[in-house]
N, C-alpha and C positions, 0 to 999 in steps of 0.2 A: 289625568294625573298618573295613571299607571303606564300609559303609553310612553311618556317621557322616560320613565325609569327603564322600560324595556329597551328603548332605543339607546339609552346611555349604556346599558349592560352589553348589548350586542355590538356596540361601537368600541367597547373596551374603555369607556371613560370612567367607570366606577373603580374605586381603589382596589376592591377585591379581585376584579377580573384582571387588572393590571398586574397585581401580585401573582396571580395564577399563571398568566402568560409569561411573566418574567421567570417564574419557577420552572415552567415547562421548557422554555428556551435554554435555561441553564442546564437542565437535565440533558437535553438534546446535544448541546455543545460538549458536555462531559462525555457522553456516549461516543460521539464522533471522535473526540480526542483519544479515548481508549481504543477505538478501532484503528486509528492511525498508528498508535504504539504497537498494536498487534501486527499490523501489516509490515511495519519496519522490522519487527522481530522476525517475521517470516522471511523477508528478504535476506537478513543477516544469516539466518539458519540455512537457507538455500545456498548462499554463497559458501558457507563453511562446509556444507555437505558436498558441493560440487568440486571443491578443492581446486585442482590445477586447471579445470575446464571452465571455471567461473568467468575468466576474461572473454571466452568465446560467447558465452551466454549474454554477458553484458553488451558486447559488441553487436550481437544479433538484435538486441532490444534497442539499439541506437544510443546506448549510454557511452560516455567517453571512456576509453581504455588506453592505457599507455602502450605504445607499440612493442617494447620488449616483452611485456607480459602477454600480449596477443600473439607474438611470434612463438614464444615458448609453448603456449597452449596449443597453437596450431601444429607445431612440430610433434608434440606429444600425441595429439589426436591422429595425425597422419601415421605415426609409428604404430599406434594401436591398430589402425585399419590395415596397415601392411602386414602386421603380425597375424591378424585374423585371416587375411587372404592367403598367407603362406600356410597356415595351419589347415585351412579348408582345402587346399590344393592337393 
């Protein structure tokens, strides 16, 4: 008599364990959703912080970048490198 109840419980066929499982899955889904929001916010913050070099970083990651933006960032990076080389010489 008790073994059937134990089997039902461990198989998730009792209403209370189904509710508990559903509740836990809902919590997990919500936490994952919050993590995704945080990660998207970090990407936006990173792009805002990088400013004019963001197209170079996005291109290095393999993300699509418009060619004019990429050219402008590459020119700016090259100018900075040349300035540093001239100052150090």
